[in-house]
C-alpha positions as CSV (number, residue, x, y, z in Angstrom):
1,M,0.0,0.0,0.0
2,K,1.1,3.6,-0.7
3,P,1.5,6.0,2.3
4,L,-1.6,7.4,3.7
5,D,-2.8,10.6,2.0
6,L,-4.0,12.7,4.9
7,T,-4.9,15.9,3.1
8,N,-8.6,16.7,3.4
9,R,-9.2,13.4,4.9
10,W,-11.2,12.9,8.2
11,I,-9.0,11.4,11.0
12,M,-10.2,10.6,14.5
13,V,-7.9,11.3,17.4
14,T,-8.8,10.1,20.9
15,G,-7.5,11.7,24.1
16,A,-7.2,15.0,22.2
17,S,-7.9,17.5,25.0
18,S,-4.3,17.6,26.2
19,G,-0.8,16.2,25.9
20,L,0.2,14.1,23.0
21,G,-3.4,13.8,21.6
22,R,-3.7,17.6,21.4
23,E,-0.4,17.8,19.6
24,L,-1.3,15.0,17.2
25,A,-4.4,17.0,16.2
26,R,-2.3,20.1,15.7
27,V,0.3,18.3,13.5
28,L,-2.4,16.7,11.4
29,A,-4.2,20.0,10.8
30,R,-1.1,22.2,10.4
31,D,1.2,19.9,8.4
32,H,-1.2,17.7,6.5
33,G,-4.4,19.6,6.2
34,S,-6.4,16.8,7.8
35,N,-10.0,17.3,8.9
36,L,-10.5,16.0,12.5
37,V,-12.8,14.2,14.8
38,V,-11.3,14.9,18.3
39,V,-12.5,12.8,21.2
40,A,-12.0,13.3,24.9
41,R,-14.0,14.0,28.2
42,R,-13.4,17.7,28.5
43,R,-15.7,19.5,26.1
44,D,-14.3,23.0,26.8
45,R,-10.8,21.9,25.8
46,L,-12.1,20.2,22.7
47,D,-14.0,23.3,21.6
48,E,-11.0,25.4,22.2
49,L,-8.8,23.1,20.1
50,A,-11.4,22.9,17.4
51,S,-11.6,26.7,17.2
52,E,-7.8,27.0,17.1
53,L,-7.4,24.5,14.3
54,E,-10.2,25.8,12.1
55,N,-9.1,29.4,12.5
56,N,-5.4,28.8,12.0
57,H,-5.4,26.1,9.4
58,G,-8.7,26.2,7.5
59,V,-9.6,22.6,8.4
60,S,-12.9,21.2,9.7
61,V,-13.0,19.8,13.2
62,R,-15.8,17.9,15.0
63,A,-15.7,17.5,18.8
64,V,-17.1,14.4,20.4
65,T,-17.3,14.3,24.2
66,A,-16.9,10.8,25.6
67,D,-15.4,9.0,28.6
68,L,-13.8,6.0,26.8
69,A,-13.3,4.1,30.0
70,Q,-17.1,3.3,29.6
71,I,-17.9,0.9,26.9
72,D,-21.2,2.4,26.0
73,Q,-19.5,5.8,25.4
74,V,-16.9,4.1,23.1
75,D,-19.8,2.8,21.0
76,R,-21.4,6.3,21.0
77,A,-18.1,8.0,20.1
78,F,-17.7,5.7,17.1
79,A,-21.3,6.3,16.0
80,E,-21.0,10.0,16.2
81,A,-17.6,10.1,14.5
82,T,-18.9,8.1,11.5
83,Q,-22.4,9.6,11.3
84,E,-21.5,12.7,9.3
85,T,-17.9,12.2,8.4
86,P,-16.3,9.5,6.3
87,L,-13.4,8.4,8.4
88,Y,-10.1,7.6,6.6
89,G,-8.1,6.7,9.7
90,A,-7.8,7.0,13.5
91,I,-5.1,7.4,16.1
92,L,-6.2,5.8,19.4
93,N,-4.2,7.7,21.9
94,A,-6.4,8.0,25.0
95,G,-4.9,6.4,28.1
96,M,-3.8,6.9,31.7
97,T,-0.9,5.8,33.9
98,H,0.0,5.1,37.5
99,F,3.5,5.9,38.7
100,G,4.2,4.5,42.2
101,K,4.4,1.3,44.1
102,W,2.1,-1.4,42.7
103,D,0.1,-1.8,46.0
104,E,-0.6,2.0,46.0
105,L,-2.8,1.5,43.0
106,G,-6.4,1.1,44.2
107,W,-8.6,-1.5,42.5
108,E,-11.1,1.0,41.1
109,E,-8.2,3.0,39.6
110,Y,-6.8,-0.1,38.1
111,E,-10.1,-1.1,36.6
112,R,-10.5,2.3,35.0
113,M,-6.9,2.2,33.7
114,H,-7.5,-1.2,32.1
115,A,-10.8,-0.1,30.7
116,L,-9.3,2.9,29.1
117,N,-5.9,1.5,28.0
118,V,-7.1,-1.9,26.8
119,T,-10.8,-2.5,26.6
120,S,-11.7,0.8,24.9
121,V,-8.9,0.2,22.2
122,V,-10.1,-3.3,21.5
123,R,-13.7,-2.2,21.3
124,M,-12.9,0.8,19.0
125,T,-10.7,-1.2,16.7
126,T,-13.4,-3.9,16.5
127,K,-15.7,-1.2,15.0
128,L,-13.1,0.8,13.1
129,L,-11.4,-2.0,11.1
130,P,-14.4,-3.5,9.4
131,Y,-15.7,0.1,8.7
132,L,-12.4,1.1,7.1
133,E,-12.1,-2.2,5.1
134,Q,-15.6,-1.8,3.7
135,R,-14.8,1.8,2.6
136,R,-12.0,0.4,0.3
137,E,-9.9,3.5,0.6
138,Q,-6.9,1.8,2.2
139,G,-7.1,3.8,5.4
140,G,-5.2,3.2,8.6
141,V,-5.2,3.0,12.4
142,M,-2.5,3.8,14.9
143,L,-2.4,2.4,18.4
144,V,-0.4,4.5,20.9
145,S,1.3,2.1,23.2
146,S,4.6,2.9,25.1
147,M,8.2,1.7,25.5
148,A,6.8,0.5,28.9
149,G,4.9,-2.0,26.8
150,V,8.1,-3.3,25.2
151,V,10.2,-3.4,28.4
152,P,8.6,-4.3,31.8
153,T,8.7,-1.1,33.9
154,P,8.7,-1.4,37.7
155,Y,6.8,1.3,39.5
156,Q,4.5,1.5,36.5
157,T,3.9,-2.2,36.6
158,A,0.2,-2.3,35.8
159,Y,0.4,0.5,33.2
160,S,3.3,-1.3,31.6
161,A,1.2,-4.5,31.4
162,T,-1.7,-2.7,29.7
163,K,0.7,-1.2,27.1
164,A,2.3,-4.6,26.5
165,F,-1.2,-5.8,25.5
166,L,-1.4,-3.0,22.9
167,V,2.0,-3.9,21.4
168,H,1.0,-7.5,20.8
169,Y,-2.5,-6.6,19.7
170,G,-1.3,-4.0,17.3
171,C,1.4,-6.2,15.8
172,G,-1.0,-9.1,15.3
173,L,-3.6,-6.8,13.7
174,H,-1.0,-5.4,11.3
175,H,-0.4,-8.8,9.8
176,E,-4.1,-9.7,9.6
177,M,-5.3,-6.4,8.1
178,W,-2.5,-5.6,5.6
179,P,-3.8,-8.1,3.0
180,R,-7.3,-6.6,3.6
181,G,-6.2,-3.1,2.7
182,V,-6.0,-1.4,6.1
183,S,-2.8,-0.6,7.9
184,V,-2.3,-0.9,11.7
185,T,0.7,0.9,13.2
186,T,1.8,0.6,16.8
187,F,3.5,3.6,18.2
188,V,5.8,3.1,21.3
189,P,7.1,6.4,22.7
190,G,9.2,6.7,25.8
191,G,8.4,9.4,28.4
192,I,6.7,12.5,27.1
193,R,6.2,15.9,28.7
194,T,2.5,16.0,29.3
195,E,0.0,16.5,32.1
196,M,0.6,12.8,33.2
197,T,4.3,13.6,33.8
198,E,4.0,17.0,35.5
199,G,4.1,15.6,39.1
200,A,7.0,15.8,41.5
201,A,7.5,12.0,41.2
202,F,8.9,12.6,37.7
203,N,11.4,15.3,38.7
204,D,14.5,13.0,38.5
205,L,13.3,11.6,35.2
206,R,12.4,14.8,33.5
207,S,15.5,15.0,31.3
208,W,14.4,11.8,29.6
209,L,11.0,13.2,28.6
210,M,10.5,14.2,24.9
211,P,8.5,17.3,24.1
212,A,5.0,16.4,23.1
213,E,5.0,18.4,19.8
214,R,8.2,16.6,18.6
215,C,6.8,13.2,19.6
216,A,3.5,14.0,17.7
217,R,5.4,14.9,14.5
218,E,7.2,11.6,14.6
219,A,4.0,9.7,15.4
220,V,2.1,11.2,12.4
221,R,5.0,10.4,10.1
222,A,4.9,6.8,11.3
223,F,1.1,6.7,10.8
224,R,1.4,8.2,7.3
225,D,4.1,5.7,6.3
226,R,2.2,2.7,7.7
227,E,5.1,1.7,10.0
228,Y,4.8,-1.6,11.8
229,V,6.1,-0.6,15.2
230,F,7.8,2.8,15.7
231,S,9.6,4.4,18.6
232,P,10.3,8.2,18.3
233,G,13.7,9.7,18.9
234,F,17.2,8.3,18.5
235,V,17.8,7.8,22.2
236,Y,14.7,5.6,22.6
237,R,15.4,3.6,19.4
238,W,19.0,3.1,20.7
239,G,17.7,2.1,24.1
240,S,15.3,-0.4,22.5
241,A,18.2,-2.0,20.7
242,V,20.4,-2.1,23.9
243,T,17.6,-3.8,25.8
244,R,17.8,-6.7,23.3
245,L,21.6,-7.0,23.9
246,L,21.7,-6.8,27.7
247,P,20.2,-9.4,30.1
248,Q,16.6,-8.1,30.6
249,R,16.8,-8.6,34.4
250,F,19.9,-6.4,34.6
251,F,18.4,-3.6,32.5
252,I,15.1,-3.5,34.3
253,S,16.9,-3.4,37.7
254,R,18.6,-0.2,36.6
255,V,15.3,1.3,35.5
256,A,13.7,0.3,38.8
257,E,16.5,1.9,40.8
258,Q,16.1,5.2,39.0
259,Y,12.3,5.2,39.3
260,R,12.5,4.3,43.0
261,R,14.9,7.1,43.7
262,S,12.7,9.7,41.9
263,L,9.7,8.6,43.9
264,E,11.5,8.7,47.2
265,R,12.9,12.2,46.6
266,S,9.5,13.5,45.6
267,R,8.1,12.3,48.9
268,G,10.9,13.8,51.0
């Protein structure tokens, strides 16, 4: 398949009210002239983003308010996104994390994280992929996972496990859907400077974090080029290669030590 032609096409972006999702929407509108369906919980932020993109870049933007941790709202978001706009592709970015000791994560918080990071993605792709295949335009989907889904990450243990599911799920779908004319790309960024990483617990790790705008530019390029699995930034691609050379237990123990130190310093 040829690269995705994003100009004047309708692309859905979930988790678009802040962080990487908001920057993905900006890059798609500014650099590619894409029309957008932006999905998130916070209507005021979506409306603000829609106004910004329409005024600055002359694209059309539709805002869909939904809490994707609730399965009925995933279904409604898909229905609203496809009701008036012929979707050509989607970037499923919505997600949440937990940074701390595993037993500090409450059960309700874990259930919400799993529902948002895993269940909503499976539900949405279950609806999107047949839709895109039937349109016969060779569209595409990108799942936003994480390097924590490639390498087990202590002190983000449950989050890391949810993102590992997305890596396996996205890679499997890539092979199944390619012969059927729809590309599935899995994006695996490292740490990003977003609202999720603003807390004091990340202070010692902040030098690792990639600016969200730069990460978004690389993500959209990977989406357009129908990459299989893509990690942005030389440092993270180098780190991914190194983890395959070093004994995994040794590498993860170094990560655990750095994360533990950052948490302890943030708590005094």
